[in-house]
PAMI-595339 format. One record per residue: residue number from 1; residue in three letters; x, y, z of N, C-alpha, C in turn. Coordinates in pm, whole numbers. Layout:
<nodes>
NODE pos code   n.c1   n.c2   n.c3  ca.c1  ca.c2  ca.c3   c.c1   c.c2   c.c3
NODE NUM  ALA      X      Y      Z      X      Y      Z      X      Y      Z
...
</nodes>
This chain:
<nodes>
NODE pos code   n.c1   n.c2   n.c3  ca.c1  ca.c2  ca.c3   c.c1   c.c2   c.c3
NODE   1  UNK  -7603  -1951   2876  -7487  -1902   2951  -7488  -1749   2960
NODE   2  UNK  -7514  -1683   2847  -7518  -1537   2844  -7631  -1487   2934
NODE   3  UNK  -7745  -1556   2928  -7859  -1517   3012  -7824  -1530   3160
NODE   4  UNK  -7749  -1635   3193  -7706  -1657   3332  -7613  -1545   3378
NODE   5  UNK  -7518  -1508   3293  -7421  -1403   3329  -7486  -1266   3342
NODE   6  UNK  -7589  -1240   3259  -7650  -1108   3257  -7771  -1096   3349
NODE   7  UNK  -7804  -1201   3421  -7918  -1194   3513  -7888  -1096   3625
NODE   8  UNK  -7992  -1035   3679  -7974   -934   3784  -7908   -992   3909
NODE   9  UNK  -7932  -1120   3938  -7872  -1184   4055  -7721  -1197   4041
NODE  10  UNK  -7673  -1200   3919  -7530  -1217   3894  -7461  -1087   3855
NODE  11  UNK  -7533   -974   3861  -7477   -848   3815  -7345   -811   3884
NODE  12  UNK  -7333   -820   4019  -7205   -783   4081  -7088   -868   4034
NODE  13  UNK  -7114   -994   4006  -7006  -1085   3967  -6968  -1065   3820
NODE  14  UNK  -7067  -1042   3736  -7037  -1015   3595  -6964   -882   3579
NODE  15  UNK  -7007   -782   3656  -6940   -651   3652  -6797   -665   3702
NODE  16  UNK  -6776   -746   3805  -6642   -767   3860  -6549   -825   3754
NODE  17  UNK  -6596   -925   3681  -6513   -985   3577  -6490   -886   3461
NODE  18  UNK  -6590   -806   3430  -6575   -706   3324  -6472   -600   3365
NODE  19  UNK  -6475   -559   3492  -6377   -462   3541  -6236   -519   3535
NODE  20  UNK  -6224   -647   3566  -6092   -711   3560  -6036   -704   3419
NODE  21  UNK  -6120   -733   3320  -6075   -725   3181  -6043   -582   3141
NODE  22  UNK  -6124   -486   3187  -6101   -345   3155  -5969   -296   3214
NODE  23  UNK  -5940   -337   3338  -5815   -297   3403  -5695   -352   3326
NODE  24  UNK  -5707   -478   3283  -5598   -539   3207  -5572   -463   3077
NODE  25  UNK  -5681   -421   3010  -5666   -344   2885  -5604   -208   2913
NODE  26  UNK  -5653   -139   3019  -5600     -7   3053  -5453    -13   3090
NODE  27  UNK  -5414   -116   3163  -5273   -130   3200  -5187   -149   3076
NODE  28  UNK  -5238   -228   2980  -5163   -247   2856  -5147   -117   2780
NODE  29  UNK  -5255    -38   2774  -5249     90   2703  -5158    188   2775
NODE  30  UNK  -5172    196   2910  -5090    291   2986  -4942    256   2979
NODE  31  UNK  -4912    127   2970  -4772     85   2956  -4715    131   2822
NODE  32  UNK  -4797    125   2717  -4752    166   2584  -4724    315   2578
NODE  33  UNK  -4803    395   2652  -4784    540   2647  -4692    589   2758
NODE  34  UNK  -4640    496   2839  -4541    532   2940  -4597    586   3069
NODE  35  UNK  -4725    561   3096  -4787    606   3222  -4838    484   3296
NODE  36  UNK  -4754    425   3379  -4787    300   3445  -4903    314   3542
NODE  37  UNK  -5017    250   3510  -5133    253   3598  -5102    187   3731
NODE  38  UNK  -5027     77   3727  -4994      6   3850  -4913     93   3945
NODE  39  UNK  -4812    163   3891  -4728    248   3976  -4807    364   4035
NODE  40  UNK  -4902    419   3954  -4983    529   4005  -5070    483   4121
NODE  41  UNK  -5132    365   4109  -5216    313   4216  -5134    285   4341
NODE  42  UNK  -5013    230   4323  -4928    203   4439  -4891    332   4511
NODE  43  UNK  -4870    441   4434  -4831    567   4497  -4945    627   4577
NODE  44  UNK  -5069    587   4549  -5184    639   4621  -5212    563   4750
NODE  45  UNK  -5148    446   4767  -5171    365   4885  -5092    418   5004
NODE  46  UNK  -5142    395   5126  -5064    437   5244  -4936    360   5255
NODE  47  UNK  -4834    421   5316  -4705    355   5336  -4717    258   5452
NODE  48  UNK  -4727    127   5419  -4750     26   5521  -4623    -28   5581
NODE  49  UNK  -4509      2   5519  -4380    -39   5571  -4377   -188   5606
NODE  50  UNK  -4417   -272   5510  -4425   -416   5531  -4297   -482   5483
NODE  51  UNK  -4242   -570   5565  -4119   -640   5532  -4151   -762   5449
NODE  52  UNK  -4094   -771   5330  -4122   -884   5242  -4068  -1015   5297
NODE  53  UNK  -3976  -1012   5392  -3921  -1135   5445  -4008  -1197   5554
NODE  54  UNK  -4118  -1127   5591  -4203  -1182   5695  -4267  -1310   5645
NODE  55  UNK  -4293  -1405   5738  -4351  -1532   5700  -4489  -1510   5641
NODE  56  UNK  -4525  -1586   5538  -4651  -1564   5468  -4771  -1590   5555
NODE  57  UNK  -4755  -1666   5662  -4868  -1698   5748  -4883  -1601   5864
NODE  58  UNK  -4796  -1502   5874  -4802  -1406   5984  -4863  -1276   5937
NODE  59  UNK  -4937  -1210   6024  -4997  -1081   5990  -4891   -973   5992
NODE  60  UNK  -4904   -876   5902  -4812   -763   5902  -4832   -683   6031
NODE  61  UNK  -4721   -643   6091  -4727   -569   6216  -4730   -421   6185
NODE  62  UNK  -4851   -363   6192  -4867   -224   6154  -4908   -147   6279
NODE  63  UNK  -4811    -88   6349  -4836    -22   6475  -4914    107   6454
NODE  64  UNK  -5019    125   6535  -5095    249   6531  -5177    268   6406
NODE  65  UNK  -5198    161   6327  -5272    177   6203  -5422    163   6228
NODE  66  UNK  -5502    228   6143  -5646    217   6153  -5693     86   6091
NODE  67  UNK  -5823     57   6102  -5875    -70   6052  -5857    -88   5902
NODE  68  UNK  -5873     22   5825  -5858     10   5680  -5713    -21   5644
NODE  69  UNK  -5619     48   5708  -5478     23   5682  -5439   -118   5722
NODE  70  UNK  -5493   -165   5835  -5465   -303   5878  -5519   -404   5777
NODE  71  UNK  -5640   -376   5725  -5698   -465   5626  -5613   -468   5499
NODE  72  UNK  -5566   -350   5455  -5482   -344   5336  -5352   -421   5357
NODE  73  UNK  -5293   -407   5477  -5172   -481   5507  -5196   -631   5509
NODE  74  UNK  -5311   -672   5567  -5345   -815   5572  -5363   -872   5432
NODE  75  UNK  -5409   -789   5339  -5432   -833   5202  -5307   -816   5114
NODE  76  UNK  -5192   -790   5177  -5062   -785   5108  -5037   -657   5029
NODE  77  UNK  -5119   -553   5051  -5089   -425   4986  -4958   -373   5044
NODE  78  UNK  -4865   -339   4958  -4732   -300   5001  -4630   -409   4973
NODE  79  UNK  -4677   -533   4961  -4589   -644   4924  -4603   -679   4776
NODE  80  UNK  -4723   -656   4723  -4754   -689   4584  -4819   -565   4521
NODE  81  UNK  -4789   -533   4395  -4852   -418   4331  -5004   -421   4344
NODE  82  UNK  -5062   -305   4373  -5206   -296   4398  -5286   -346   4278
NODE  83  UNK  -5240   -317   4157  -5314   -358   4039  -5326   -510   4030
NODE  84  UNK  -5220   -580   4065  -5224   -727   4062  -5323   -779   4165
NODE  85  UNK  -5320   -721   4286  -5415   -762   4390  -5559   -733   4347
NODE  86  UNK  -5579   -619   4279  -5713   -585   4232  -5763   -687   4130
NODE  87  UNK  -5675   -729   4041  -5713   -829   3941  -5745   -962   4007
NODE  88  UNK  -5663  -1001   4107  -5690  -1126   4179  -5825  -1118   4250
NODE  89  UNK  -5851  -1004   4317  -5976   -988   4390  -6096   -994   4295
NODE  90  UNK  -6092   -915   4187  -6205   -911   4095  -6231  -1046   4030
NODE  91  UNK  -6123  -1116   3993  -6138  -1246   3930  -6197  -1348   4027
NODE  92  UNK  -6140  -1354   4148  -6189  -1450   4247  -6333  -1419   4287
NODE  93  UNK  -6363  -1293   4314  -6498  -1254   4355  -6599  -1289   4246
NODE  94  UNK  -6566  -1257   4120  -6658  -1285   4011  -6682  -1434   3991
NODE  95  UNK  -6574  -1512   3989  -6588  -1656   3964  -6656  -1728   4080
NODE  96  UNK  -6619  -1692   4203  -6678  -1757   4320  -6827  -1723   4330
NODE  97  UNK  -6860  -1596   4302  -7000  -1557   4304  -7083  -1634   4202
NODE  98  UNK  -7031  -1647   4081  -7103  -1722   3978  -7114  -1870   4015
NODE  99  UNK  -7010  -1923   4078  -7015  -2063   4121  -7123  -2082   4228
NODE 100  UNK  -7129  -1989   4324  -7232  -1997   4429  -7372  -1992   4368
NODE 101  UNK  -7392  -1904   4273  -7523  -1892   4210  -7557  -2016   4126
NODE 102  UNK  -7456  -2073   4064  -7479  -2195   3986  -7520  -2310   4077
NODE 103  UNK  -7451  -2323   4193  -7487  -2428   4288  -7626  -2405   4345
NODE 104  UNK  -7658  -2279   4375  -7791  -2247   4426  -7899  -2281   4325
NODE 105  UNK  -7872  -2255   4198  -7968  -2285   4093  -7991  -2435   4080
NODE 106  UNK  -7884  -2513   4092  -7896  -2658   4079  -7962  -2721   4201
NODE 107  UNK  -7930  -2671   4320  -7980  -2734   4443  -8122  -2687   4477
NODE 108  UNK  -8144  -2554   4470  -8273  -2499   4512  -8365  -2463   4396
NODE 109  UNK  -8311  -2465   4275  -8394  -2434   4159  -8400  -2287   4124
NODE 110  UNK  -8337  -2201   4206  -8332  -2058   4174  -8206  -1997   4235
NODE 111  UNK  -8171  -1881   4185  -8050  -1815   4234  -8083  -1726   4353
NODE 112  UNK  -7981  -1700   4435  -7995  -1612   4550  -8003  -1467   4504
NODE 113  UNK  -8070  -1380   4579  -8062  -1237   4549  -7916  -1193   4558
NODE 114  UNK  -7879  -1095   4475  -7737  -1058   4465  -7680  -1011   4598
NODE 115  UNK  -7762   -943   4682  -7711   -891   4808  -7685  -1001   4911
NODE 116  UNK  -7746  -1119   4890  -7714  -1234   4974  -7596  -1313   4917
NODE 117  UNK  -7589  -1319   4785  -7484  -1399   4721  -7345  -1339   4740
NODE 118  UNK  -7338  -1205   4753  -7205  -1144   4767  -7141  -1174   4902
NODE 119  UNK  -7223  -1211   5002  -7166  -1237   5135  -7072  -1358   5134
NODE 120  UNK  -7118  -1476   5091  -7023  -1589   5086  -6910  -1567   4986
NODE 121  UNK  -6939  -1493   4878  -6835  -1466   4778  -6722  -1384   4839
NODE 122  UNK  -6757  -1282   4918  -6655  -1199   4983  -6580  -1278   5090
NODE 123  UNK  -6652  -1358   5166  -6589  -1436   5273  -6482  -1529   5217
NODE 124  UNK  -6509  -1587   5101  -6412  -1679   5039  -6303  -1602   4965
NODE 125  UNK  -6340  -1489   4904  -6245  -1413   4822  -6132  -1352   4904
NODE 126  UNK  -6164  -1295   5020  -6063  -1223   5099  -5941  -1310   5132
NODE 127  UNK  -5960  -1431   5190  -5841  -1513   5217  -5770  -1559   5090
NODE 128  UNK  -5845  -1574   4979  -5781  -1612   4853  -5685  -1502   4808
NODE 129  UNK  -5729  -1376   4821  -5642  -1263   4784  -5517  -1263   4871
NODE 130  UNK  -5533  -1287   5001  -5418  -1290   5092  -5322  -1403   5056
NODE 131  UNK  -5375  -1521   5031  -5290  -1636   4999  -5217  -1614   4867
NODE 132  UNK  -5293  -1570   4764  -5230  -1544   4633  -5128  -1432   4643
NODE 133  UNK  -5160  -1329   4724  -5066  -1219   4742  -4936  -1266   4805
NODE 134  UNK  -4948  -1356   4906  -4828  -1409   4970  -4742  -1488   4873
NODE 135  UNK  -4808  -1564   4786  -4735  -1643   4686  -4667  -1550   4585
NODE 136  UNK  -4743  -1450   4537  -4689  -1358   4437  -4575  -1274   4493
NODE 137  UNK  -4582  -1239   4623  -4476  -1160   4684  -4343  -1232   4679
NODE 138  UNK  -4348  -1366   4679  -4223  -1444   4674  -4183  -1482   4532
NODE 139  UNK  -4282  -1480   4440  -4254  -1517   4301  -4206  -1398   4220
NODE 140  UNK  -4273  -1282   4238  -4235  -1162   4163  -4097  -1117   4209
NODE 141  UNK  -4007  -1084   4117  -3874  -1038   4156  -3880   -926   4257
NODE 142  UNK  -3792   -932   4357  -3793   -836   4467  -3777   -693   4421
NODE 143  UNK  -3695   -671   4318  -3672   -533   4276  -3794   -471   4211
NODE 144  UNK  -3897   -553   4178  -4018   -499   4122  -4121   -468   4229
NODE 145  UNK  -4108   -529   4348  -4207   -510   4451  -4154   -428   4568
NODE 146  UNK  -4022   -416   4580  -3966   -344   4693  -3991   -195   4679
NODE 147  UNK  -4042   -135   4786  -4071      7   4783  -3942     88   4790
NODE 148  UNK  -3939    198   4718  -3828    291   4726  -3866    395   4831
NODE 149  UNK  -3774    427   4919  -3802    523   5025  -3846    657   4967
NODE 150  UNK  -3951    714   5025  -4000    843   4978  -3896    952   5001
NODE 151  UNK  -3811    932   5101  -3706   1031   5125  -3612   1043   5007
NODE 152  UNK  -3596    933   4932  -3505    936   4817  -3560   1019   4702
NODE 153  UNK  -3690   1054   4708  -3748   1137   4602  -3707   1284   4618
NODE 154  UNK  -3670   1323   4740  -3631   1462   4765  -3501   1494   4690
NODE 155  UNK  -3503   1602   4616  -3387   1639   4535  -3396   1589   4393
NODE 156  UNK  -3503   1515   4360  -3519   1464   4224  -3618   1552   4149
NODE 157  UNK  -3608   1548   4018  -3694   1629   3931  -3817   1548   3892
NODE 158  UNK  -3932   1613   3895  -4056   1550   3853  -4123   1638   3747
NODE 159  UNK  -4215   1577   3674  -4289   1650   3571  -4438   1638   3602
NODE 160  UNK  -4509   1751   3605  -4652   1749   3629  -4722   1682   3511
NODE 161  UNK  -4798   1578   3539  -4862   1502   3431  -5012   1518   3425
NODE 162  UNK  -5074   1562   3535  -5219   1573   3535  -5263   1684   3630
NODE 163  UNK  -5336   1780   3577  -5391   1887   3660  -5295   2004   3678
NODE 164  UNK  -5337   2100   3761  -5257   2217   3795  -5233   2217   3944
NODE 165  UNK  -5107   2226   3985  -5071   2224   4127  -5067   2366   4181
NODE 166  UNK  -5146   2391   4285  -5141   2518   4357  -5135   2485   4506
NODE 167  UNK  -5092   2578   4589  -5084   2550   4732  -5218   2499   4787
NODE 168  UNK  -5214   2384   4850  -5335   2325   4906  -5409   2233   4811
NODE 169  UNK  -5373   2236   4681  -5437   2151   4581  -5329   2085   4495
NODE 170  UNK  -5280   1968   4537  -5172   1902   4463  -5219   1844   4331
NODE 171  UNK  -5124   1823   4243  -5150   1761   4114  -5058   1639   4098
NODE 172  UNK  -5093   1554   4005  -5013   1433   3982  -4885   1468   3906
NODE 173  UNK  -4775   1407   3949  -4647   1426   3881  -4575   1292   3868
NODE 174  UNK  -4485   1284   3772  -4408   1162   3750  -4261   1192   3774
NODE 175  UNK  -4195   1102   3847  -4050   1112   3863  -3988    974   3850
NODE 176  UNK  -3858    971   3828  -3787    844   3819  -3693    831   3937
NODE 177  UNK  -3691    711   3998  -3602    688   4111  -3463    655   4062
NODE 178  UNK  -3374    621   4155  -3234    595   4118  -3218    471   4032
NODE 179  UNK  -3323    387   4027  -3318    268   3943  -3378    291   3805
NODE 180  UNK  -3427    413   3782  -3488    444   3653  -3634    408   3645
NODE 181  UNK  -3694    364   3759  -3835    329   3761  -3921    453   3784
NODE 182  UNK  -4032    464   3711  -4121    579   3723  -4214    564   3843
NODE 183  UNK  -4240    677   3910  -4334    681   4022  -4428    798   3999
NODE 184  UNK  -4553    780   4038  -4652    887   4027  -4686    936   4167
NODE 185  UNK  -4665   1065   4191  -4682   1123   4323  -4769   1247   4313
NODE 186  UNK  -4816   1293   4428  -4895   1417   4433  -4804   1531   4479
NODE 187  UNK  -4804   1638   4402  -4711   1749   4424  -4787   1880   4436
NODE 188  UNK  -4742   1967   4528  -4794   2102   4536  -4677   2199   4557
NODE 189  UNK  -4693   2325   4521  -4582   2421   4534  -4542   2441   4680
NODE 190  UNK  -4414   2463   4700  -4363   2492   4834  -4383   2639   4868
NODE 191  UNK  -4392   2723   4765  -4410   2867   4785  -4556   2906   4761
NODE 192  UNK  -4605   2999   4841  -4747   3033   4839  -4793   3095   4708
NODE 193  UNK  -4708   3168   4639  -4749   3241   4519  -4709   3169   4391
NODE 194  UNK  -4695   3038   4397  -4648   2960   4283  -4755   2860   4239
NODE 195  UNK  -4756   2832   4109  -4843   2727   4058  -4767   2651   3950
NODE 196  UNK  -4800   2524   3935  -4736   2439   3834  -4842   2387   3739
NODE 197  UNK  -4828   2417   3610  -4920   2364   3510  -4870   2230   3458
NODE 198  UNK  -4957   2162   3387  -4922   2033   3328  -4801   2048   3236
NODE 199  UNK  -4704   1958   3251  -4583   1963   3171  -4470   2038   3237
NODE 200  UNK  -4498   2105   3349  -4397   2184   3419  -4297   2092   3490
NODE 201  UNK  -4169   2126   3483  -4063   2051   3550  -4038   2113   3687
NODE 202  UNK  -4041   2029   3791  -4027   2080   3928  -3921   2000   4003
NODE 203  UNK  -3870   2060   4109  -3770   1995   4194  -3834   1965   4329
NODE 204  UNK  -3834   1839   4369  -3893   1798   4497  -3801   1841   4611
NODE 205  UNK  -3859   1913   4709  -3776   1964   4819  -3815   1905   4955
NODE 206  UNK  -3936   1852   4968  -3979   1793   5095  -4109   1718   5072
NODE 207  UNK  -4155   1649   5175  -4288   1589   5165  -4355   1588   5301
NODE 208  UNK  -4488   1600   5297  -4571   1596   5416  -4680   1493   5395
NODE 209  UNK  -4665   1377   5460  -4759   1268   5436  -4748   1218   5294
NODE 210  UNK  -4861   1217   5222  -4862   1166   5085  -4836   1275   4982
NODE 211  UNK  -4821   1400   5027  -4802   1512   4934  -4658   1561   4939
NODE 212  UNK  -4598   1582   4820  -4461   1631   4810  -4462   1780   4777
NODE 213  UNK  -4372   1854   4840  -4354   1995   4813  -4246   2012   4707
NODE 214  UNK  -4265   2110   4619  -4169   2128   4510  -4153   2275   4477
NODE 215  UNK  -4042   2305   4412  -4018   2438   4356  -3995   2421   4207
NODE 216  UNK  -4002   2530   4134  -3976   2524   3990  -3832   2477   3968
NODE 217  UNK  -3813   2391   3871  -3681   2336   3842  -3584   2452   3813
NODE 218  UNK  -3483   2471   3898  -3394   2586   3882  -3287   2570   3776
NODE 219  UNK  -3274   2447   3725  -3166   2420   3630  -3218   2330   3519
NODE 220  UNK  -3220   2379   3396  -3270   2300   3285  -3189   2174   3262
NODE 221  UNK  -3064   2173   3312  -2982   2053   3295  -3032   1939   3381
NODE 222  UNK  -3111   1971   3484  -3168   1866   3569  -3293   1812   3502
NODE 223  UNK  -3294   1682   3481  -3411   1618   3417  -3453   1499   3502
NODE 224  UNK  -3572   1447   3469  -3621   1331   3541  -3560   1203   3485
</nodes>
């Protein structure tokens, strides 16, 4: 069994399952230290503006979106946390790939080259992710999957958690919405001669696309 899993023909599928386990461990650790990996990944995704009440069998209507954004919407990104979809994808891809190789070994006496085996694995995995995502979108409580408007972040205090923010080079920051849920966003100074170091408290004043503009927190009484 170990030899089968570690064979070069099965490398993409074994790595996929290993990544799934690693992500699960990292999420557990990040939850313990208060830095939600799932929320950070969701904040990096494009705003797909997908309505959770849409029928599970209908495609998300994403006007003017590019092919990658359309694919993300089709795979339920925006309806289900990205980390959950990643785990579903990695698990399905790994197991389906190993199943295909096992059948190939039994029927033909040898396994397919990995670059051929990943084709049927991906073809089967993609709709599985969409179907599972549709089910999870209805099972997971709405308040955990519903997006908070980015406009509501304006006027809230955030704390720089990773890197140094300078004009043109945003850094990661954490803020809490009105429900007390943490969000990880990219922040850069609103003023040209300002920089924010890690741990700095800032006030969000506007946003442009995925980047939020901020000034130094003018009042110590304001907290995240």
